[in-house]
C-alpha positions in Angstrom: 85.3 76.7 95.7 87.6 75.7 98.6 85.9 76.8 101.9 88.4 78.4 104.4 85.8 78.9 107.3 85.3 82.0 108.7 88.4 83.1 110.7 89.6 86.2 112.5 93.2 87.4 112.1 94.4 89.8 114.6 97.7 92.1 114.1 100.0 89.4 115.3 98.6 86.9 113.0 98.8 89.1 110.1 102.4 90.0 110.5 103.3 86.3 110.7 101.3 85.4 107.5 102.2 88.5 105.4 105.6 90.1 104.8 106.2 93.1 103.0 107.1 91.4 100.1 104.0 89.5 100.0 102.1 92.7 100.5 103.9 94.3 97.9 102.9 91.3 95.5 99.2 91.8 96.6 99.2 95.3 96.0 100.6 94.9 92.4 97.9 92.2 91.7 95.3 94.7 92.9 96.4 97.4 90.6 96.4 94.9 87.6 92.9 93.8 88.6 91.7 97.4 88.9 93.2 98.3 85.3 92.0 95.1 83.7 88.5 95.5 84.9 88.8 92.1 86.8 88.6 93.9 89.9 85.8 96.9 90.8 86.2 99.4 93.2 83.0 100.8 94.7 82.4 104.2 95.9 84.0 105.2 99.1 82.0 106.5 102.2 83.8 108.8 104.4 83.1 111.2 107.2 85.2 113.8 108.9 84.2 114.5 112.4 87.1 116.8 113.5 89.5 117.8 110.7 93.2 116.3 111.3 91.7 114.7 114.5 88.8 112.2 113.8 87.5 110.7 110.8 86.2 107.3 109.3 86.0 105.6 105.8 84.6 102.7 104.3 85.9 101.2 101.1 84.7 98.0 99.2 85.3 96.2 96.1 84.8 93.1 94.2 87.3 90.6 92.4 85.4 89.0 89.7 87.7 85.8 89.7 90.6 85.3 91.8 93.9 83.5 90.9 96.0 81.0 92.5 96.3 81.6 96.2 93.0 83.6 96.1 89.4 82.6 96.5 87.6 82.1 93.2 85.4 85.1 93.3 85.2 87.4 96.4 84.0 90.8 97.6 84.3 92.8 100.8 84.8 96.0 102.7 87.1 97.8 105.0 85.8 100.0 107.7 88.2 102.3 109.5 88.3 105.0 112.2 90.9 107.6 112.9 91.3 109.4 116.3 94.6 111.3 116.3 94.7 111.9 120.0 94.3 108.3 120.8 98.1 107.6 121.6 98.4 110.5 124.1 95.0 110.4 125.6 94.0 106.8 125.7 97.2 104.7 124.9 95.5 103.2 121.9 96.5 103.3 118.2 95.2 106.1 116.1 93.7 103.8 113.4 91.6 101.0 114.0 89.2 99.1 112.0 88.4 95.8 110.3 88.4 94.0 106.8 85.6 91.7 105.9 86.1 89.2 102.9 83.1 87.5 101.6 82.6 84.7 99.0 80.8 85.6 95.7 79.4 82.0 95.1 77.9 81.5 98.3 77.6 85.1 99.7 79.2 83.8 103.2 82.0 85.6 104.8 85.3 84.0 104.7 87.0 86.0 107.4 87.8 89.2 109.4 91.2 90.7 109.4 92.6 93.4 111.7 92.0 96.7 109.6 94.8 98.8 111.1 97.7 96.5 110.6 96.5 95.5 107.0 96.1 99.2 106.1 99.7 99.8 107.3 101.2 97.0 105.5 99.5 97.5 102.1 100.0 101.2 102.2 103.7 100.7 102.8 103.5 98.2 100.1 101.9 100.7 97.7 104.2 103.3 98.3 107.2 100.9 97.8 105.6 99.5 94.4 105.3 103.1 93.3 108.9 104.1 94.2 110.3 101.0 92.6 108.5 101.8 89.3 109.0 105.8 89.4 111.9 106.7 91.3 115.5 107.1 89.7 117.5 103.6 89.8 120.0 103.5 92.4 118.7 106.4 94.7 120.3 106.6 98.1 118.5 109.5 99.9 115.1 109.7 101.1 112.9 111.9 103.3 109.8 111.1 105.3 107.3 113.5 106.5 105.2 111.9 109.2 106.1 109.8 112.2 103.1 107.7 112.7 102.4 104.0 112.0 102.3 104.9 108.2 105.7 106.4 108.4 106.9 103.2 109.8 105.2 101.2 107.1 106.6 103.5 104.4 110.3 103.2 105.8 109.8 99.3 105.8 108.6 99.5 102.1 111.5 101.7 101.1 113.9 99.1 102.6 112.1 96.3 100.8 111.9 98.1 97.3 114.9 100.3 97.3 118.0 98.4 98.3 120.3 101.3 97.6 118.9 103.8 99.8 121.2 104.4 102.6 120.2 107.7 104.0 116.6 108.7 105.3 115.7 111.9 107.0 112.6 112.1 109.1 110.6 115.2 110.3 107.3 115.9 111.9 105.9 118.8 114.0 106.3 116.9 117.2 110.1 116.6 118.0 109.7 113.9 120.7 107.8 111.9 118.3 110.7 112.3 115.6 113.0 111.1 118.1 111.0 108.1 119.3 110.4 107.0 115.5 114.1 107.1 114.8 115.3 105.4 118.1 112.5 102.7 117.5 113.2 102.0 113.8 116.9 102.2 113.4 117.6 98.9 115.0 115.3 97.1 112.4 116.9 98.9 109.4 120.9 98.9 110.2 121.8 99.4 106.6 119.8 102.9 106.4 121.2 105.9 108.4 117.9 107.6 110.0 118.3 111.3 110.8 115.9 113.3 113.0 115.0 116.8 111.4 113.6 119.8 113.1 110.3 121.1 111.1 112.5 124.1 110.0 115.1 121.8 108.2 112.5 120.3 106.0 113.1 122.7 103.2 116.8 121.8 102.8 116.3 118.3 103.3 113.6 118.2 100.5 116.0 119.8 98.0 118.6 117.0 98.7 116.2 114.0 98.7 115.8 111.8 95.8 112.6 110.4 97.2 110.1 112.3 99.4 107.3 110.5 101.2 104.3 112.4 102.9 102.1 110.5 105.3 100.4 112.9 107.6 96.7 113.7 108.2 97.4 117.4 107.2 94.7 119.6 105.6 97.0 122.4 104.3 100.5 121.7 102.3 103.5 120.7 104.0 105.5 120.1 100.9 106.1 123.0 98.4 107.0 123.2 94.8 110.1 125.3 95.4 111.6 122.7 97.7 111.6 120.0 94.9 114.8 119.4 92.8 114.8 117.9 89.3 114.6 114.1 89.3 112.9 113.6 92.7 110.0 111.3 93.0 107.3 112.0 95.5 105.0 109.4 97.2 102.0 111.4 98.2 100.3 109.1 100.9 98.1 111.1 103.5 95.5 112.7 101.4 92.7 110.2 101.2 89.6 112.4 101.7 88.6 115.7 100.1 89.6 117.7 103.1 93.0 116.5 103.3 96.4 118.0 101.4 99.8 117.4 101.9 101.2 118.9 98.6 101.3 122.4 97.0 98.9 122.1 94.2 101.1 123.8 91.7 103.8 121.1 92.4 101.5 118.7 90.3 101.8 121.1 87.2 105.8 120.6 87.2 105.4 116.7 87.9 104.6 113.7 85.9 101.6 112.5 87.9 100.6 108.8 88.7 97.5 107.7 90.6 96.4 104.3 92.1 92.9 105.1 91.1 92.5 108.1 88.7 88.9 108.9 89.7 89.4 108.6 93.4 92.5 110.7 92.9 90.5 113.3 91.3 87.7 113.2 94.0 89.7 112.8 97.2 93.6 112.9 96.6 96.0 115.7 95.7 95.0 115.5 92.3 91.6 117.0 93.1 93.2 120.1 94.5 95.5 120.6 91.5 92.6 120.3 89.2 90.5 122.8 91.1 93.1 125.2 91.0 93.8 124.8 87.3 97.0 123.0 87.6 96.1 119.5 86.3 93.9 117.9 84.0 92.5 114.3 84.4 93.7 113.2 81.2 97.4 113.7 81.9 97.4 111.4 84.9 98.2 107.7 84.3 97.2 104.8 86.7 100.3 102.8 88.1 98.5 99.6 87.1 98.9 100.7 83.5 102.7 101.0 84.0 102.6 97.5 85.5 100.7 96.3 82.6 102.9 98.1 80.1 99.9 100.3 79.0 101.9 103.5 80.0 105.5 104.3 80.4 106.9 105.3 84.0 109.7 107.8 84.4 110.9 109.1 81.1 114.0 111.0 82.1 116.4 111.3 85.0 115.5 115.0 85.4 111.8 114.2 85.4 109.8 115.0 88.8 107.3 112.1 89.4 104.6 112.2 91.9 102.4 109.1 93.0 99.0 110.1 94.5 98.2 107.2 96.7 94.4 107.4 97.8 94.1 103.7 98.7 91.9 100.9 97.2 89.7 98.4 98.6 91.1 95.9 96.2 94.5 96.1 98.0 93.0 95.5 101.4 91.0 92.5 99.9 93.9 91.0 97.9 96.1 90.9 101.1 93.3 89.8 103.4 92.3 86.9 101.2 95.9 85.8 100.8 96.4 85.8 104.5 93.2 84.1 105.1 94.0 81.3 102.6 97.4 80.8 104.3 95.8 80.8 107.7 93.4 78.0 106.6 96.4 75.9 105.4 98.3 76.5 108.6 95.5 76.5 111.0 96.4 80.1 112.2 94.3 82.5 113.6 90.9 82.1 115.5 88.2 79.9 113.6 85.0 81.6 114.2 82.7 79.5 112.2 83.5 76.0 110.9 
């Protein structure tokens, strides 16, 4: 096994080593590992301290045998904390944490990676992969509900995966945050017209959108079935704990539903709300990795509503972190903590 030493990669290091396209490739690899059994996702540990304001989770997993560009076999975990009042009260990011990658053969750590920037990047990539596989080809209009760091990553993913998108409306409950988001992001995506919306404008915008992304910490629905037009694809990003919910449960009865991890979606994603209310059965949901491996079809018609329930998998974090650490070793990047 090639040793990478033990390195620490901060947010700046990670951005230099891993592009959105790289992250999409790592996410796809993780989905394939998961479905094929080459990767194992261990149970998530989470705790909500204050609903929609303060929580933490620990996600972990194991890749039995890596491929070119990855360690031969590796495992690890990600620990993340969320404090929604950090930006206003403390001038800090709302999300913070670390990813630890370990070598199976020796049991030694290979490195540490900034968890917030990796989570942002790989979740944006996850949404991009889902939209590329499930949205109608050639779509042009999108809607993002949310204005935080994840909304920024989702926009970057949309731009990378869906080159025909030209109009994206953005809405959030804080009008100042919406305006700031549009002002900050517009220069990076000149090919896309970003439109700020008032919260009362969301229903009409949702009916016009061909792709809708929800990425908030909401614990009650912000997107309702009656707003969704035929042919729409929804990326449901924010609900990654049992207490969270962004989408009206009955929408999942109308949609064709896909998950990153079926079991996890039915324990902590939008799927579990729909099942508990009698709108969805576990056997009707396919995993996105099955679509990638050709074991399940994706969208079946232009009029079909599709929904991707994204709860997040440690395998995605480990794939991205290990790829970045391998590149850092080759380039001498990051901070070498242990020779």
